[in-house]
KOLPAMI-700291 format. One line per 3 residues: number of its first residue (from 1); their letters; for each residue x, y, z of C-alpha. Coordinates in Angstrom, 3 decimals. Example, Ala and Ser with C-alpha at 12.3 -4.5 7.8 and 13.67 -1.06 7.14 Angstrom:
% residues 2
1> AS> 12.300/-4.500/7.800; 13.670/-1.060/7.140
//
This chain:
% residues 277
1> MDR> 0.507/23.591/2.939; -2.460/25.868/3.647; -5.711/24.416/2.274
4> LWF> -6.201/20.733/3.034; -8.436/17.854/2.043; -8.532/15.181/4.756
7> VTN> -8.977/11.522/3.673; -9.530/9.004/6.462; -10.645/5.400/6.860
10> PNS> -12.043/4.419/10.274; -11.659/0.740/9.331; -7.879/1.117/9.117
13> GSA> -5.577/0.264/12.034; -5.681/3.333/14.297; -7.648/5.885/12.260
16> STE> -10.523/6.098/14.740; -13.114/8.880/14.771; -11.578/10.287/17.959
19> RCA> -8.076/10.405/16.484; -9.393/12.062/13.320; -11.060/14.756/15.443
22> AIE> -7.805/15.321/17.334; -5.926/15.713/14.051; -8.439/18.276/12.847
25> EVF> -7.775/20.228/16.046; -4.094/20.363/15.087; -5.089/21.717/11.663
28> AER> -6.964/24.529/13.419; -4.102/25.121/15.853; -1.708/25.667/12.936
31> GLT> -4.120/27.949/11.084; -4.692/25.444/8.281; -7.954/25.507/6.351
34> LAG> -9.848/22.226/6.006; -11.454/22.589/2.581; -13.042/19.130/2.606
37> RTL> -12.940/15.646/4.063; -13.575/12.129/2.771; -14.589/9.168/4.911
40> FPE> -13.344/6.300/2.749; -14.728/3.909/1.514; -18.204/5.211/2.384
43> DDL> -17.459/8.438/0.487; -16.015/8.634/-3.007; -12.443/9.866/-3.158
46> PDA> -12.102/13.389/-4.559; -10.757/13.822/-8.085; -8.285/16.452/-9.249
49> ATL> -11.057/18.748/-10.526; -12.760/18.751/-7.120; -9.522/19.576/-5.301
52> DAH> -8.667/22.351/-7.747; -12.167/23.805/-7.454; -11.610/24.106/-3.676
55> DVD> -8.038/25.493/-4.107; -6.608/22.533/-2.193; -2.810/22.446/-2.118
58> AVV> -2.321/19.303/0.027; -4.212/16.063/0.629; -3.719/14.536/4.075
61> LFG> -4.048/10.734/4.056; -4.770/9.039/7.395; -5.399/5.332/6.907
64> GDG> -3.823/2.035/5.971; -1.799/1.098/2.916; -4.918/0.261/0.877
67> TIN> -6.592/3.599/1.583; -3.427/5.512/0.735; -2.975/3.475/-2.448
70> AAL> -6.550/4.141/-3.606; -6.153/7.886/-3.111; -2.748/8.081/-4.799
73> CKL> -3.997/6.133/-7.826; -7.142/8.282/-8.095; -5.029/11.452/-7.966
76> AGW> -2.118/10.264/-10.097; -2.375/13.303/-12.385; -2.980/15.924/-9.696
79> NGR> -0.299/18.595/-9.127; -0.709/19.143/-5.381; 1.110/17.591/-2.444
82> FLI> 0.425/14.615/-0.191; 0.962/14.326/3.547; 0.858/10.708/4.701
85> LPG> 0.044/10.055/8.347; 0.400/6.654/10.094; -3.152/5.354/10.470
88> GTM> -2.797/1.694/9.500; -1.071/-1.449/10.752; 2.313/-1.226/9.065
91> NLL> 2.597/2.446/8.045; 5.572/1.792/5.779; 5.201/4.943/3.703
94> AKA> 4.824/7.098/6.810; 7.983/5.507/8.251; 9.855/6.262/5.033
97> LHD> 8.804/9.911/5.039; 8.854/10.898/8.725; 11.074/10.418/11.774
100> SLD> 8.072/10.490/14.118; 4.970/8.298/13.966; 2.940/10.792/15.994
103> PHA> 0.435/12.343/13.536; 0.327/15.592/15.513; 4.121/15.967/15.424
106> IIR> 4.183/15.159/11.711; 1.584/17.847/10.915; 3.476/20.480/12.898
109> AAH> 6.770/19.550/11.222; 5.154/19.456/7.771; 3.645/22.911/8.240
112> AAH> 7.063/24.290/9.118; 8.880/22.436/6.317; 8.550/22.795/2.560
115> RTV> 10.452/19.740/1.351; 8.815/17.226/-0.970; 10.257/14.025/-2.425
118> ALP> 9.421/11.528/-5.171; 8.653/7.888/-4.362; 9.147/4.757/-6.479
121> FIE> 6.119/2.664/-7.380; 5.178/-0.564/-9.174; 2.797/-0.363/-12.122
124> AGA> 0.751/-3.100/-13.813; -1.943/-1.907/-16.187; -4.167/0.546/-14.327
127> HRA> -2.841/-0.520/-10.903; 0.013/0.816/-8.804; 1.702/-0.246/-5.582
130> FVG> 3.793/2.105/-3.448; 4.549/-0.425/-0.690; 4.584/-3.816/-2.390
133> LII> 2.991/-6.237/-4.836; 2.292/-9.913/-4.123; 1.474/-12.271/-6.988
136> GPA> 0.352/-15.881/-6.767; -1.643/-18.384/-4.683; -0.379/-17.091/-1.338
139> AQW> -2.193/-13.824/-2.023; -5.364/-15.750/-1.062; -4.438/-15.096/2.577
142> FRA> -5.808/-11.566/2.240; -9.311/-12.914/2.947; -8.181/-14.247/6.317
145> REA> -6.569/-10.907/7.092; -9.801/-9.051/6.350; -11.776/-11.454/8.569
148> VRK> -9.335/-10.794/11.430; -9.792/-7.052/11.005; -13.570/-7.476/11.184
151> RRL> -13.278/-9.944/14.106; -15.223/-12.627/12.247; -13.792/-15.873/13.601
154> GAM> -15.864/-18.225/11.410; -14.990/-16.331/8.237; -11.320/-16.298/9.251
157> LRA> -11.220/-20.093/9.692; -12.921/-20.656/6.322; -10.522/-18.238/4.652
160> IRH> -7.502/-19.958/6.211; -8.643/-23.377/4.953; -9.168/-21.960/1.467
163> AWS> -5.824/-20.120/1.441; -3.996/-23.184/2.780; -5.307/-25.407/-0.025
166> RTF> -4.601/-22.819/-2.721; -1.091/-22.088/-1.469; -0.123/-25.728/-2.012
169> GRG> -1.269/-25.456/-5.653; 0.836/-25.211/-8.786; 2.045/-21.682/-8.138
172> VRV> 2.611/-18.728/-10.422; 5.257/-18.205/-13.071; 6.681/-14.849/-14.130
175> SGS> 9.381/-13.872/-16.575; 11.500/-10.759/-16.785; 14.982/-9.356/-16.726
178> VRL> 15.835/-11.606/-13.759; 15.708/-15.393/-14.062; 12.856/-16.907/-12.044
181> RKR> 12.778/-20.502/-13.258; 10.178/-22.053/-10.963; 6.532/-21.770/-10.163
184> YQA> 6.191/-19.902/-6.895; 3.572/-19.741/-4.150; 4.247/-16.019/-4.097
187> VLV> 6.331/-13.512/-5.977; 6.989/-10.465/-3.814; 7.827/-7.241/-5.629
190> RPD> 8.830/-4.019/-3.923; 9.359/-0.623/-5.564; 12.968/0.465/-5.876
193> AKG> 14.549/3.524/-7.430; 16.565/1.151/-9.651; 13.612/-0.965/-10.820
196> LDV> 11.727/-3.833/-9.159; 12.991/-5.603/-6.043; 11.847/-9.206/-6.673
199> AGI> 11.740/-12.373/-4.557; 10.172/-15.716/-5.470; 8.885/-17.807/-2.546
202> DAR> 8.751/-21.568/-3.073; 6.949/-22.740/0.082; 6.164/-26.449/-0.137
205> DWR> 6.253/-27.706/3.451; 3.520/-26.977/5.996; 5.765/-25.031/8.377
208> TIA> 6.766/-22.549/5.692; 3.138/-22.206/4.596; 2.021/-21.654/8.192
211> NLG> 4.661/-18.957/8.692; 3.749/-17.333/5.395; 0.053/-17.359/6.266
214> WNW> 0.567/-15.988/9.758; 2.546/-13.051/8.392; -0.393/-12.249/6.107
217> VSG> -3.003/-12.565/8.854; -1.006/-10.518/11.377; -0.439/-7.716/8.887
220> DWV> 3.293/-8.116/8.240; 2.745/-9.328/4.684; 5.710/-7.476/3.195
223> EAS> 8.040/-9.271/5.614; 6.652/-12.706/4.774; 9.959/-13.942/3.410
226> SVT> 13.674/-13.587/4.087; 14.549/-14.607/0.535; 17.440/-12.732/-1.031
229> HSI> 16.057/-10.137/-3.416; 17.273/-9.194/-6.865; 16.531/-6.177/-9.042
232> SRH> 14.579/-6.538/-12.297; 13.649/-3.909/-14.878; 10.315/-5.575/-15.630
235> LTI> 8.213/-8.726/-15.121; 5.518/-10.445/-17.186; 2.731/-12.729/-15.946
238> EGR> 2.978/-16.188/-17.534; 0.485/-19.066/-17.650; -2.995/-19.589/-19.059
241> RPV> -5.240/-17.957/-16.458; -5.486/-14.645/-14.617; -3.621/-14.581/-11.299
244> LAL> -4.507/-12.939/-8.015; -2.288/-10.037/-7.005; -2.252/-7.730/-3.984
247> FDG> -1.337/-4.095/-4.625; -0.410/-2.631/-1.230; -2.558/-5.395/0.243
250> EPQ> -5.611/-4.813/-1.990; -6.697/-7.617/-4.395; -6.752/-7.349/-8.201
253> RLE> -6.686/-9.887/-11.044; -3.827/-9.731/-13.543; -4.282/-11.259/-16.972
256> RGT> -1.697/-13.410/-18.690; 0.877/-11.223/-20.408; 0.437/-8.299/-18.028
259> RIT> 3.683/-6.359/-17.912; 4.875/-5.094/-14.534; 7.262/-2.153/-14.467
262> GGM> 8.612/0.395/-12.020; 8.333/4.157/-12.021; 8.886/7.302/-9.980
265> SAE> 6.226/9.715/-8.831; 6.511/13.471/-9.059; 8.040/15.256/-6.054
268> QFI> 4.706/15.497/-4.253; 5.229/13.742/-0.921; 5.866/15.967/2.077
271> CTK> 8.911/14.628/3.922; 9.854/15.612/7.461; 12.650/13.059/7.861
274> ANG> 15.921/14.662/8.869; 18.034/12.611/6.468; 15.570/12.333/3.574
277> A> 13.142/9.600/2.559
//
């Protein structure tokens, strides 16, 4: 890890301008060369050709799950390494890869270490999720979450009313190698080395809906259910219309018949965890 490209998002959790500047000071302290930086989403993410032209060997990602997801999908075919720093609300990938959640400590440990690991992901068409995928009406709560982040109270209340009404709708149906017989307000899918970790949430009463919605708004959307999970090799979207899905918290539309599978990345993720990711 010698020549870096730094991708940040000041709209994410704790990735402020001041913290980014402090991280760049650690780069200098360790003798690392900053070949380029991207302020996402104002700036376009670099592609593999740009990184190779600048002899970049590692991309440092300091932002939330959505920022990290966008960069990893853009650079899916690149051969360099990724260093993920905790700059969002949940920081699940950073927690999986590092013992510390101090970005400065992670950079120092990463510079001294040379271990990289592969990570499982979920894939549906052109989209991937490294943290989790949510399918169905309950995904409408993402609008309320975004309004909270932007501190727009009126927009948040409108989004909550809309999400509440949609969550009580007919639900979404999926098929696959596990038996999900109902229509669900949400199907939660997490990447697993053995396939897809799947849970269907059938939330019909107002208390369950309120709890589900609050988890979305507060940022803990992956922990929105305590349903027992099962492993599936694949899933397929059923029904007549496209359904809303959140890939690492970012919205996309999935058409009927879309096939959802799991995969493993290359060994590109710098890991400083003592006992492995």
